[in-house]
C-alpha positions in Angstrom: 76.3 113.7 52.8 77.2 113.9 49.2 80.1 116.2 48.4 79.4 119.3 46.3 81.5 120.3 43.4 84.1 122.7 44.7 85.1 125.7 42.6 87.1 127.6 45.1 88.6 126.7 48.5 89.2 129.1 51.4 92.5 128.6 53.1 91.8 131.0 55.9 88.8 132.7 57.3 87.3 135.4 54.9 84.2 137.4 55.9 81.1 136.1 54.1 80.2 139.5 52.9 83.5 139.7 51.0 82.9 136.3 49.5 79.5 137.4 48.4 81.1 140.4 46.6 83.5 138.0 44.9 81.2 135.2 44.0 78.5 136.2 41.6 75.8 133.6 41.0 77.6 130.3 40.3 80.8 130.8 42.3 80.9 128.2 45.1 83.3 128.7 48.0 84.2 126.0 50.4 86.3 126.1 53.5 89.3 123.9 52.8 89.5 122.3 56.3 85.8 121.7 56.4 85.9 120.1 53.0 88.8 117.9 53.8 87.4 116.6 57.1 84.2 115.7 55.2 85.9 114.0 52.2 89.5 113.1 53.0 91.7 111.6 55.6 93.5 114.3 57.6 96.0 111.8 58.9 97.4 111.1 55.4 97.6 114.8 54.7 99.2 115.6 58.0 102.0 113.0 57.3 102.5 114.4 53.8 102.7 118.0 55.2 105.1 117.0 57.9 107.4 115.4 55.4 107.2 118.4 53.0 107.9 120.9 55.8 110.4 118.6 57.5 109.0 119.7 60.9 107.0 117.7 63.4 106.1 120.2 66.1 104.0 122.6 64.0 100.4 123.7 63.8 98.5 120.7 62.4 96.4 123.1 60.2 99.7 124.0 58.5 100.5 120.3 58.0 97.1 119.6 56.5 97.5 122.6 54.2 101.0 121.7 53.1 100.0 118.1 52.6 97.1 119.1 50.4 98.9 121.7 48.3 101.9 119.4 47.8 99.6 116.8 46.4 97.6 119.3 44.3 97.2 118.2 40.7 98.7 114.8 41.4 95.3 113.1 42.0 96.2 112.1 45.5 94.6 114.9 47.5 91.6 116.0 45.4 88.4 114.9 43.9 89.1 115.6 40.2 88.5 119.3 40.6 92.1 120.4 41.1 92.5 122.0 37.7 89.4 124.2 38.3 90.1 125.1 41.9 91.4 128.4 43.1 92.6 129.0 46.7 91.7 132.1 48.6 93.1 133.5 51.9 93.1 136.8 53.8 96.3 138.2 55.1 94.3 139.9 57.7 92.9 136.7 59.2 95.4 134.0 58.2 98.0 133.3 60.9 101.7 133.9 60.1 102.5 130.1 60.0 99.6 129.6 57.5 100.9 132.5 55.3 104.5 131.1 55.5 103.2 127.8 54.3 101.3 129.4 51.4 104.5 131.3 50.4 106.2 127.9 50.0 103.9 127.2 47.1 103.9 130.6 45.5 107.4 130.5 44.0 109.7 128.0 42.4 109.0 124.9 40.4 105.3 123.8 40.3 104.3 127.2 41.6 100.6 127.7 42.5 100.9 131.5 42.2 98.2 131.6 39.6 95.9 129.6 41.8 96.4 131.2 45.2 94.8 134.5 45.6 94.9 137.0 48.5 91.7 138.7 49.4 92.4 142.2 50.9 90.2 142.9 53.9 88.4 146.3 53.7 89.1 148.5 56.7 86.7 148.1 59.6 83.8 150.4 59.8 83.4 151.4 63.4 80.0 150.1 64.5 80.3 149.8 68.2 76.5 149.3 68.6 76.6 145.8 67.1 80.1 144.9 68.2 80.0 141.5 69.9 76.2 141.3 70.3 75.6 137.6 70.3 73.4 136.0 67.6 70.2 135.3 69.5 69.9 131.7 68.4 72.4 130.2 66.0 70.2 127.4 64.9 67.6 129.9 63.5 70.3 131.4 61.2 72.5 128.5 60.5 70.8 127.6 57.2 72.2 130.8 55.8 75.8 129.6 56.3 77.4 128.2 53.1 80.8 126.7 52.5 81.0 125.0 55.9 78.8 122.0 55.1 80.4 119.5 57.5 80.5 121.7 60.5 77.0 123.0 60.0 75.5 119.5 59.5 77.4 118.0 62.4 76.3 120.9 64.7 72.6 120.7 63.7 72.6 116.9 64.1 74.2 116.7 67.5 73.8 120.0 69.3 70.2 119.6 70.5 69.5 123.2 69.8 66.1 122.4 68.3 65.0 121.5 71.9 64.6 125.1 72.7 64.3 128.5 71.1 64.8 131.0 73.9 66.8 131.3 77.1 63.7 131.1 79.2 63.0 127.5 78.0 66.4 126.1 79.0 66.1 122.9 81.1 68.2 122.9 84.3 68.4 119.1 84.1 70.6 119.3 80.9 74.2 120.4 80.7 75.0 123.3 78.4 78.2 123.8 76.5 79.9 126.8 75.1 82.3 125.9 72.3 84.8 128.7 71.8 87.7 129.2 69.4 88.3 131.3 66.3 89.6 128.3 64.3 87.3 125.4 63.1 87.2 122.4 65.4 89.3 119.9 63.5 88.0 116.7 65.2 85.8 114.8 62.7 83.8 113.1 65.5 83.7 116.0 68.0 80.0 116.8 67.7 79.0 113.1 67.5 80.7 112.6 70.8 79.0 115.6 72.4 75.7 114.2 71.1 76.5 110.8 72.6 76.6 112.5 76.0 73.4 114.4 75.3 75.0 117.8 75.8 73.4 120.9 74.5 75.6 123.4 72.7 74.2 126.8 73.7 76.9 128.8 72.0 79.3 128.0 69.1 81.7 130.9 68.6 83.1 129.9 65.2 79.7 129.7 63.6 78.6 132.9 65.4 81.5 134.7 63.7 80.7 133.3 60.3 77.0 134.3 60.6 77.9 137.8 61.6 80.4 138.1 58.8 77.6 137.8 56.3 76.5 141.3 57.2 79.1 144.0 57.0 77.2 146.1 59.6 77.5 143.2 62.1 81.1 142.4 61.5 84.4 143.7 62.6 87.8 142.0 62.5 87.8 142.2 66.3 85.3 139.3 66.4 88.1 137.1 65.2 91.3 138.8 66.4 90.4 140.7 69.7 90.7 138.1 72.4 89.6 140.5 75.1 86.4 141.4 73.2 85.7 137.7 72.5 86.0 137.0 76.2 83.6 139.8 77.0 81.2 138.4 74.4 81.0 134.8 75.8 80.9 136.1 79.4 78.0 138.3 78.4 76.1 135.3 77.1 76.9 133.1 80.1 75.6 135.9 82.4 72.4 136.0 80.5 72.0 132.3 81.1 72.9 132.6 84.8 70.4 135.4 85.2 67.6 133.3 83.5 68.4 130.3 85.8 71.2 130.3 88.4 71.0 126.5 88.6 71.9 125.9 85.0 74.8 123.5 84.4 77.3 125.3 82.1 80.7 124.3 80.8 83.2 125.9 78.3 85.2 123.9 75.8 88.0 125.7 73.8 89.0 123.8 70.7 92.2 124.9 68.9 95.2 123.4 66.9 98.2 122.6 69.0 101.6 124.3 68.4 100.0 127.6 67.4 99.2 131.1 68.8 95.8 129.7 69.9 97.6 128.1 72.9 98.2 131.6 74.2 94.6 132.5 73.7 93.7 129.3 75.6 95.8 130.4 78.6 94.0 133.8 78.6 90.5 132.2 78.4 91.3 129.7 81.1 92.4 132.5 83.5 89.4 134.7 82.9 86.4 132.3 82.5 85.0 131.4 85.9 83.1 128.3 84.8 84.0 124.7 84.2 86.6 124.9 81.4 88.3 122.4 79.2 91.2 123.0 76.8 90.8 120.6 73.8 93.8 120.9 71.5 94.0 119.2 68.1 97.5 117.7 67.7 96.6 115.5 64.7 95.0 112.2 63.9 91.7 113.4 62.5 89.5 112.2 65.4 89.4 112.5 69.1 92.0 110.3 70.7 91.2 108.0 73.6 92.9 110.5 75.9 90.7 113.2 74.5 87.6 111.1 75.2 88.6 110.4 78.7 89.3 114.1 79.4 85.9 115.0 77.8 84.1 112.4 79.9 85.7 113.6 83.1 84.9 117.2 82.2 81.3 116.4 81.5 80.9 114.7 84.9 82.1 117.7 86.8 79.7 120.2 85.2 77.0 120.8 87.8 
């Protein structure tokens, strides 16, 4: 896939309706991690970030960000667009370690303070009617998602979602996967590997959040930050599937970066989801490790 010209990179999740308000007509936003996994080597940036931060056991997303920003303008980390690129983050949705990393580059020599911009999140409008209602079928709305080119194309290519349109047409001979997590899955080959095993991704939480964020009436920050509400959401969907066909083969995969608060979320999900469940943490290296593949293969075999 040919890389698009990048005008602005998103460092943390920002609701799409806010990006639309900022963007105008020719103002392209791209998620930084999605952009880098499509065009660059994470491994190189992780090493640079670790050296810059002088810390090994740290959120790999922070390492990638530090590696990228420390190379900004030097020709090593970008595509020739660095001079034109601005970076956006939301203090509402960026984790504290991401913000601490950003602050390293906001002051001092070579400051990026003029390039890094905080987008203030508007207070939630209480819309409990739409809160956590699942998108009926992500594949039918995925083409409206912009700025997440790699994730979207990988998902469409390997999820198998085109094989059905409604819950009633699910095939009990297939195995269906819920991918949960409020951070982007950082493995470059994750969806390819799921496709290799002919798994059907019936729900992808991260894309569901992005799709809902395009409509202010459908979005609340709880969709990203409220772990109890997120749990209720995925359990609601799995119950719908079980009601449609109790014999369906269902499994949950939680993807998240290691050495981060997402590990606490993982413990919560593991305790409360009464289905086959796999924790898949990204510790670095860009792709699934051989250990990851063995764990995934074993997990797939026990889904029945």
